[in-house]
C-alpha positions as CSV (number, residue, x, y, z in Angstrom):
1,M,24.3,0.9,18.9
2,R,21.4,3.8,18.3
3,D,22.4,4.4,15.2
4,A,22.3,1.3,14.2
5,L,18.5,0.0,15.0
6,W,16.5,1.7,12.8
7,R,18.1,-0.5,10.1
8,M,16.6,-3.8,12.2
9,S,13.8,-5.5,10.7
10,A,10.5,-4.8,12.5
11,A,10.6,-8.4,13.7
12,A,13.8,-7.8,15.1
13,Q,13.0,-4.5,16.6
14,A,10.2,-5.8,19.0
15,E,12.3,-8.8,20.1
16,A,15.3,-6.5,21.6
17,V,12.8,-4.4,23.0
18,R,10.9,-7.7,24.6
19,G,14.2,-9.3,25.8
20,G,15.5,-6.0,27.0
21,E,18.1,-6.2,25.0
22,V,17.0,-2.6,23.7
23,S,14.9,0.0,25.4
24,A,11.5,1.3,23.1
25,V,12.8,4.7,24.1
26,D,15.8,4.3,22.3
27,L,14.8,2.9,19.3
28,V,12.4,5.6,18.8
29,D,15.1,8.2,19.6
30,S,17.0,6.3,16.8
31,H,13.9,6.5,14.2
32,L,13.9,10.2,15.2
33,D,17.3,11.0,14.6
34,R,16.8,9.1,11.2
35,I,13.6,11.4,10.3
36,A,15.8,14.6,11.3
37,A,18.9,12.9,8.8
38,V,16.8,12.0,5.7
39,N,13.5,13.6,5.9
40,P,14.0,16.9,4.7
41,R,15.4,15.7,1.3
42,V,12.3,13.3,0.6
43,N,9.6,15.2,2.6
44,A,8.0,12.2,3.3
45,V,6.7,12.1,6.8
46,T,4.3,15.3,7.6
47,Q,3.2,15.3,11.1
48,L,6.3,14.3,13.2
49,L,4.5,12.7,16.8
50,A,7.5,12.7,18.3
51,E,7.0,13.9,22.0
52,R,3.9,11.6,22.0
53,A,6.1,8.5,20.5
54,R,8.8,9.2,23.4
55,A,6.0,9.2,25.9
56,A,4.8,6.1,24.2
57,A,8.0,3.9,24.4
58,A,8.5,5.1,28.0
59,Q,5.5,3.6,29.1
60,L,6.6,0.5,27.2
61,D,9.6,0.1,28.7
62,R,7.9,1.0,32.4
63,R,5.9,-2.5,31.0
64,R,8.2,-4.7,30.7
65,A,10.7,-3.9,33.6
66,A,7.1,-4.6,35.8
67,G,7.2,-7.8,34.2
68,D,4.4,-7.5,31.5
69,L,4.2,-9.2,28.1
70,L,4.6,-7.3,25.2
71,G,3.4,-7.5,22.0
72,P,4.6,-8.8,18.9
73,L,5.5,-5.5,17.5
74,A,6.6,-4.0,20.8
75,G,8.6,-0.2,20.1
76,V,7.6,-0.7,16.3
77,P,7.6,2.6,15.5
78,F,5.1,3.3,12.2
79,T,3.8,6.1,10.0
80,V,0.2,6.5,9.0
81,K,-1.1,7.9,6.0
82,E,-2.8,11.3,6.1
83,S,-6.1,10.3,5.1
84,T,-6.2,7.4,8.5
85,A,-7.2,8.8,12.3
86,I,-4.1,9.0,15.1
87,E,-6.1,9.7,17.9
88,G,-4.9,13.6,18.6
89,A,-3.9,14.7,15.4
90,A,-5.1,15.9,12.4
91,T,-6.2,13.9,9.6
92,T,-5.9,16.4,7.1
93,F,-5.8,14.5,3.8
94,G,-2.9,17.0,2.4
95,T,-5.3,19.9,2.4
96,A,-5.5,23.3,4.0
97,R,-9.4,23.2,4.5
98,F,-8.7,19.9,7.2
99,R,-5.5,21.2,8.5
100,D,-7.4,21.6,11.7
101,L,-9.7,18.0,11.8
102,V,-7.9,16.6,14.7
103,A,-9.3,12.9,15.0
104,P,-11.2,12.0,18.4
105,A,-10.0,8.0,17.9
106,D,-7.0,6.1,16.5
107,A,-8.5,4.5,13.3
108,P,-9.7,0.4,13.6
109,P,-6.1,-0.6,11.8
110,V,-4.3,2.4,14.1
111,A,-5.9,1.1,17.0
112,R,-4.6,-2.5,16.3
113,L,-1.0,-1.9,15.3
114,R,-1.2,-0.2,18.6
115,A,-2.4,-2.6,20.9
116,A,0.3,-5.1,19.3
117,G,2.9,-2.6,20.8
118,A,3.9,-0.9,17.8
119,I,4.0,3.1,18.3
120,P,2.7,6.1,15.7
121,I,5.8,8.1,15.1
122,G,4.1,10.7,12.5
123,H,1.8,10.9,9.5
124,S,2.5,10.5,5.9
125,N,2.1,12.7,2.6
126,I,-0.3,11.9,0.1
127,P,-1.4,13.6,-3.0
128,T,-4.0,15.8,-2.3
129,L,-7.9,13.9,-1.0
130,I,-5.8,10.7,-2.4
131,L,-7.5,12.3,-5.9
132,A,-4.7,14.4,-7.1
133,G,-3.1,11.7,-9.0
134,M,-0.4,8.8,-8.7
135,H,1.9,11.1,-7.7
136,T,2.4,12.0,-3.9
137,R,2.1,15.5,-3.7
138,S,-0.2,17.4,-1.8
139,E,-1.8,21.0,-1.0
140,L,-0.6,21.2,2.7
141,Y,3.1,19.4,2.4
142,G,3.9,19.6,-0.9
143,D,6.1,16.8,-3.5
144,T,7.3,13.6,-1.7
145,V,10.6,12.4,-3.5
146,N,11.4,8.9,-4.8
147,P,14.7,7.9,-2.6
148,W,16.1,6.2,-5.7
149,D,15.6,9.3,-8.0
150,S,14.3,12.5,-7.5
151,G,13.2,12.6,-11.5
152,R,10.8,9.7,-10.2
153,T,7.5,9.2,-8.4
154,P,7.4,7.5,-5.2
155,G,3.8,6.6,-6.4
156,G,0.6,6.9,-4.8
157,S,-1.8,7.5,-2.9
158,S,0.5,6.0,-0.1
159,G,3.9,7.3,-1.1
160,G,5.1,8.9,2.5
161,D,4.6,6.2,4.0
162,A,6.6,3.7,1.4
163,V,9.5,6.6,1.6
164,A,9.4,6.5,5.2
165,V,10.1,2.3,5.3
166,A,12.5,2.3,2.4
167,T,14.9,5.4,4.0
168,G,14.7,3.8,7.5
169,M,12.7,6.2,8.9
170,A,9.8,3.9,10.1
171,A,9.7,0.3,10.2
172,L,6.1,0.0,9.1
173,G,3.9,2.0,7.2
174,L,-0.1,2.4,7.3
175,G,-1.3,2.6,3.7
176,N,-4.6,1.8,1.6
177,D,-5.0,0.9,-1.5
178,S,-8.3,1.2,-4.0
179,G,-6.7,0.3,-7.2
180,G,-2.8,-0.1,-6.7
181,S,-2.1,2.5,-3.9
182,V,0.2,0.7,-1.8
183,R,1.3,-1.7,-4.4
184,I,2.6,1.1,-7.0
185,P,4.2,3.1,-4.2
186,A,6.0,-0.5,-2.8
187,Q,7.3,-1.1,-6.1
188,F,8.7,2.3,-7.1
189,C,10.6,2.3,-4.2
190,G,11.8,-1.1,-3.3
191,V,9.8,-2.1,-0.5
192,A,6.7,-4.7,0.3
193,G,3.4,-3.9,0.3
194,L,0.1,-5.6,0.8
195,K,-3.5,-5.1,-0.2
196,P,-5.6,-7.2,1.6
197,T,-9.1,-9.1,0.8
198,T,-12.2,-6.9,1.2
199,G,-13.4,-7.7,4.5
200,R,-9.7,-8.9,5.9
201,F,-9.5,-5.7,7.9
202,P,-11.5,-4.0,10.0
203,A,-11.1,-0.4,8.6
204,D,-13.6,2.8,9.5
205,H,-13.1,5.3,6.6
206,R,-16.1,7.9,8.0
207,I,-13.9,10.4,8.1
208,L,-16.3,13.6,8.2
209,G,-19.2,12.7,10.1
210,P,-21.5,9.6,10.6
211,D,-22.6,8.5,7.3
212,D,-20.8,6.2,5.7
213,P,-19.2,6.5,2.1
214,G,-20.8,4.4,-1.0
215,P,-20.8,1.2,-1.8
216,A,-18.1,1.5,-4.4
217,S,-15.8,3.3,-1.5
218,Q,-16.7,0.4,0.9
219,M,-15.8,-2.4,-1.2
220,L,-12.7,-1.0,-3.4
221,V,-10.9,0.9,-0.5
222,T,-8.6,-1.7,2.2
223,D,-6.0,-0.2,4.5
224,G,-3.0,-2.0,3.9
225,P,1.3,-2.2,5.4
226,L,4.0,-1.7,3.9
227,A,7.6,-3.2,5.2
228,R,11.3,-3.7,4.2
229,S,11.0,-8.0,4.4
230,V,8.1,-10.1,3.6
231,A,8.5,-10.8,7.1
232,D,7.7,-8.0,8.5
233,L,4.9,-7.5,5.9
234,A,3.1,-11.2,7.6
235,L,3.7,-10.2,10.9
236,A,1.3,-6.6,10.4
237,Y,-0.9,-8.4,8.9
238,E,-0.9,-11.4,11.5
239,V,-2.2,-8.0,14.0
240,L,-4.2,-6.2,11.3
241,A,-6.7,-8.9,10.4
242,G,-9.6,-9.6,12.5
243,T,-13.3,-7.9,13.0
244,D,-14.2,-4.7,14.8
245,P,-17.4,-3.5,15.7
246,R,-17.0,-0.4,13.8
247,D,-16.5,-2.2,10.6
248,P,-19.2,-5.0,9.8
249,R,-17.4,-5.8,6.7
250,A,-15.0,-7.5,8.7
251,V,-15.0,-11.0,8.5
252,P,-13.4,-14.1,11.1
253,V,-11.7,-15.5,8.9
254,P,-8.5,-17.4,10.1
255,A,-5.7,-15.8,9.0
256,Y,-4.1,-18.8,7.8
257,G,-6.0,-21.2,5.8
258,E,-5.6,-25.2,5.4
259,P,-2.3,-26.3,3.2
260,L,-2.7,-26.9,-0.1
261,P,-2.7,-30.7,-1.8
262,G,0.4,-30.7,-3.7
263,R,2.5,-28.2,-5.4
264,V,0.8,-24.9,-5.8
265,K,-0.1,-23.9,-9.0
266,V,0.9,-20.6,-10.1
267,A,-1.0,-18.2,-13.3
268,V,1.8,-15.9,-14.8
269,V,1.0,-13.1,-16.8
270,A,3.0,-10.9,-17.3
271,D,1.0,-8.3,-19.8
272,P,-2.3,-8.5,-18.2
273,G,-4.7,-7.7,-21.2
274,G,-2.3,-7.1,-24.0
275,H,-1.7,-3.9,-23.8
276,G,2.2,-4.0,-23.4
277,V,4.9,-4.2,-20.6
278,H,8.3,-2.4,-20.3
279,P,11.7,-4.9,-20.9
280,A,12.4,-4.7,-16.9
281,V,8.9,-5.1,-15.7
282,H,8.8,-7.9,-18.1
283,G,12.2,-9.1,-16.6
284,A,10.8,-8.7,-13.0
285,V,7.6,-11.3,-13.7
286,T,10.3,-13.8,-15.2
287,A,13.1,-13.7,-12.2
288,A,10.2,-13.9,-9.8
289,A,8.3,-16.9,-11.7
290,D,12.4,-18.5,-12.1
291,A,12.1,-18.1,-8.2
292,L,9.3,-19.3,-7.7
293,R,10.1,-22.7,-9.9
294,D,13.1,-23.0,-8.2
295,A,11.3,-22.9,-4.4
296,G,8.6,-25.7,-6.1
297,Y,5.7,-24.1,-7.3
298,D,3.9,-25.3,-10.1
299,V,4.5,-22.0,-12.0
300,R,2.4,-21.7,-15.6
301,D,2.0,-19.4,-18.5
302,V,-1.3,-18.3,-18.9
303,P,-2.9,-15.8,-22.1
304,D,-4.8,-13.5,-19.6
305,V,-6.0,-12.9,-16.7
306,P,-10.1,-12.7,-16.7
307,R,-12.3,-10.0,-18.4
308,L,-9.8,-7.1,-17.9
309,D,-10.7,-4.6,-20.1
310,E,-14.6,-4.9,-19.0
311,A,-13.2,-5.0,-15.8
312,L,-11.8,-1.6,-16.0
313,D,-14.6,-0.1,-17.7
314,A,-17.0,-1.3,-14.5
315,Y,-15.0,0.1,-12.6
316,G,-14.6,3.0,-14.0
317,R,-18.7,3.8,-14.6
318,I,-19.4,2.9,-11.0
319,T,-17.0,5.2,-9.0
320,V,-17.8,8.0,-11.0
321,T,-21.3,7.6,-10.8
322,E,-20.8,7.1,-7.0
323,F,-18.0,10.5,-7.2
324,A,-20.0,13.0,-9.0
325,P,-22.7,14.2,-7.4
326,N,-20.0,15.8,-4.8
327,W,-17.4,16.8,-7.4
328,P,-18.1,20.6,-8.1
329,V,-17.5,21.0,-4.0
330,V,-14.6,18.6,-3.8
331,R,-12.3,20.1,-6.8
332,T,-12.6,23.2,-4.7
333,L,-10.9,21.5,-1.8
334,L,-8.2,20.1,-4.5
335,G,-5.6,23.2,-4.7
336,R,-4.3,24.3,-8.1
337,G,-4.3,21.9,-11.1
338,G,-5.2,19.0,-8.5
339,D,-8.3,18.2,-9.8
340,R,-6.8,17.8,-13.1
341,Y,-6.3,13.7,-12.8
342,I,-9.9,13.1,-11.8
343,E,-11.5,16.0,-14.4
344,M,-9.4,13.8,-17.1
345,M,-11.2,10.6,-15.9
346,M,-14.4,12.0,-15.7
347,E,-14.9,13.8,-19.1
348,R,-13.8,10.1,-20.6
349,T,-16.2,8.2,-17.8
350,P,-19.7,9.5,-17.7
351,P,-21.9,8.6,-14.8
352,A,-24.1,5.8,-15.2
353,S,-28.1,6.3,-15.1
354,A,-30.1,4.6,-11.9
355,D,-31.0,1.6,-14.7
356,E,-27.1,1.7,-16.2
357,L,-26.0,1.7,-12.4
358,M,-27.8,-1.5,-11.8
359,K,-26.7,-4.0,-14.4
360,L,-22.9,-2.8,-13.9
361,M,-23.7,-3.6,-9.9
362,G,-24.7,-7.4,-11.9
363,T,-21.7,-7.2,-13.7
364,W,-19.4,-6.5,-11.2
365,M,-20.3,-9.6,-9.3
366,N,-20.2,-11.7,-12.5
367,I,-16.4,-10.5,-13.2
368,R,-15.5,-11.7,-9.2
369,R,-16.8,-15.0,-10.1
370,S,-14.7,-15.7,-12.9
371,W,-11.6,-14.6,-11.2
372,A,-13.0,-17.0,-8.3
373,E,-13.1,-19.2,-10.8
374,F,-10.0,-18.9,-12.1
375,L,-8.4,-19.0,-9.0
376,D,-10.0,-22.0,-8.2
377,E,-7.7,-23.0,-10.9
378,Y,-4.9,-21.5,-10.3
379,P,-4.7,-20.4,-6.5
380,L,-1.9,-17.9,-7.1
381,L,-1.5,-15.5,-10.3
382,L,2.5,-13.6,-10.5
383,G,2.0,-10.2,-12.9
384,P,3.7,-7.0,-12.7
385,V,2.3,-4.5,-10.1
386,F,2.9,-1.4,-12.5
387,T,3.9,-2.3,-16.2
388,E,6.3,0.5,-16.5
389,P,9.6,1.0,-14.0
390,P,8.6,4.6,-12.0
391,V,7.7,7.3,-13.7
392,E,7.9,11.0,-14.2
393,P,5.9,13.0,-11.0
394,G,2.4,13.9,-11.8
395,L,2.8,12.3,-15.3
396,E,-1.0,11.1,-14.8
397,S,-1.9,15.0,-14.5
398,R,-0.3,16.1,-17.2
399,D,-2.0,15.3,-20.0
400,R,-4.6,12.8,-21.5
401,A,-1.7,10.6,-22.7
402,G,-0.2,10.5,-19.8
403,R,-3.3,9.8,-17.6
404,D,-4.0,6.5,-20.3
405,R,-0.7,5.4,-20.0
406,V,-0.5,5.8,-15.9
407,G,-4.2,3.9,-16.2
408,S,-2.9,1.5,-18.6
409,G,0.5,1.2,-16.0
410,M,-1.7,0.5,-12.9
411,R,-4.3,-2.0,-14.5
412,L,-3.8,-5.3,-12.6
413,C,-3.6,-3.7,-9.7
414,T,-7.1,-1.9,-10.9
415,V,-9.0,-5.2,-11.4
416,T,-8.1,-7.0,-8.8
417,S,-9.0,-4.0,-6.3
418,F,-12.4,-4.4,-8.1
419,V,-12.4,-8.1,-7.5
420,G,-11.6,-7.7,-3.7
421,V,-8.5,-10.5,-4.0
422,P,-5.2,-10.0,-2.1
423,G,-2.1,-9.1,-3.4
424,V,1.5,-8.6,-2.1
425,A,3.8,-6.3,-4.0
426,V,7.5,-7.3,-3.2
427,P,10.7,-6.6,-5.0
428,T,13.2,-8.6,-7.4
429,G,15.8,-6.4,-8.0
430,I,17.5,-2.7,-9.5
431,V,17.4,-2.2,-13.3
432,D,19.1,0.9,-14.2
433,G,19.4,2.1,-10.4
434,L,15.1,1.7,-10.0
435,P,13.8,-0.8,-8.3
436,C,11.8,-3.3,-9.9
437,G,9.0,-5.7,-8.5
438,V,6.0,-7.7,-9.0
439,Q,2.6,-8.6,-7.4
440,I,1.4,-11.8,-6.3
441,V,-2.5,-12.3,-6.1
442,G,-4.4,-15.1,-4.3
443,R,-7.8,-16.4,-3.7
444,A,-10.1,-14.8,-1.8
445,F,-8.7,-14.6,2.5
446,R,-5.7,-16.3,1.6
447,E,-3.2,-13.6,2.3
448,D,-1.5,-16.4,3.4
449,L,-0.5,-18.4,0.2
450,C,0.5,-14.6,-1.2
451,L,3.1,-14.1,2.0
452,A,4.8,-17.5,1.2
453,A,5.1,-17.3,-1.7
454,A,6.3,-13.5,-2.0
455,R,8.8,-14.6,0.6
456,A,10.2,-17.6,-1.8
457,V,10.7,-14.6,-4.5
458,E,12.3,-12.0,-1.3
459,D,14.8,-15.1,0.2
460,R,16.4,-15.9,-3.5
461,L,15.8,-12.0,-5.0
462,G,16.9,-10.6,-1.9
463,V,16.1,-7.3,0.0
464,L,16.8,-4.3,-1.5
465,T,16.4,-1.4,1.5
466,P,17.2,0.4,3.5
467,V,18.2,3.0,1.3
468,D,20.1,6.3,1.5
469,P,18.3,9.3,-0.9
470,R,19.9,9.8,-4.5
471,T,19.4,12.7,-6.2
472,G,18.6,12.6,-10.0
473,G,20.1,9.8,-11.6
474,E,22.5,8.9,-9.3
475,G,24.1,5.2,-10.0
476,R,22.1,4.1,-12.6
477,G,24.2,3.1,-14.7
478,H,23.4,5.0,-18.2
């Protein structure tokens, strides 16, 4: 029985623990066995919290035996990105300099998952400082391997969580996203991921002291879950939504809004900005559009999303301006070659002057308004997560052409992070042995609409994981 437990959905795991059919200890042990078997091949879990997880599971079993009501995620193991605090564990950011930076308390999303009964089983790998690129490679822990093909990146920066979930080492992963860092690894690893509306989940990204980061970091970075199914993603969403005094940005908006009248309109944009899209990704968008039509949605092809290139330029200028003063120090923490990704971006995008920055902040609001008007007409947008299948590890840091190719590939993720709206990545199938997927973007605070549409796609196109790690191009069919 233990061997099968890690294969169960998060919802089924929690139901079995609540009903006493499975002990939380056995559930945790099943995942620890899976980690022991798989993690040496993929290097996704970094700091394993085995004994602490067993102790939390034993306490949960005692509570159930005493008749206590257990939470909606009772006993469900989850991983946590190396940049997010778990009480008593180091928040290393993947760099040796922070190896001993032990967190005094759980970050708000970790605390919320734990309060619902979920059990953190380990930290997960990231690119060094989240800044070394899209590929999950850290100075402290090395490379994480895509379980579908070791010659392709798992994506990032939440790549460790995506791989852990895809291979059954955890039922849920907790990542974060400021331009695709949950959604891209979800697509590349064949799992589902949610980037929520800015202000939907409480967070606290003050890792290095009492001071808050600048406005771009506060507005762009959102924590988000990864799961093997949309139903499990929705379960995590319900737990994570809410307010917390540590985050005055978090808004007390109901997790589920009023039903929309009539058939929900879906705008389809397979090639945002007209910069090109790989046939496999175009095919994924078409398949998802057909699935939504079959589910009763009013699916319409539209020329483009609002102001994409302008938004990408403003995103780059604002983030570089905020980041530039600290770059001389930060680059020393990135390890050999870890600075190339950001350095190439800063060479092309100079910091703005004070007057220019003020104007850019107005442009930011104006672009958000344009998107709100677009989504008022079309409550949902269907498009690519990344406009290519998974690329080779480190492409974005290799040279300028690679950097530009990756930046273009993630463009719809970047702009939707910039305007602060929710997006759900959902798999659509396998092409040449590699997972494909799409994202469904919605109005602010209507994650429920995105999740419902993603569930309709999943119901028709299927779930791809858990998967056993493969090597090279095994099973790619050519």
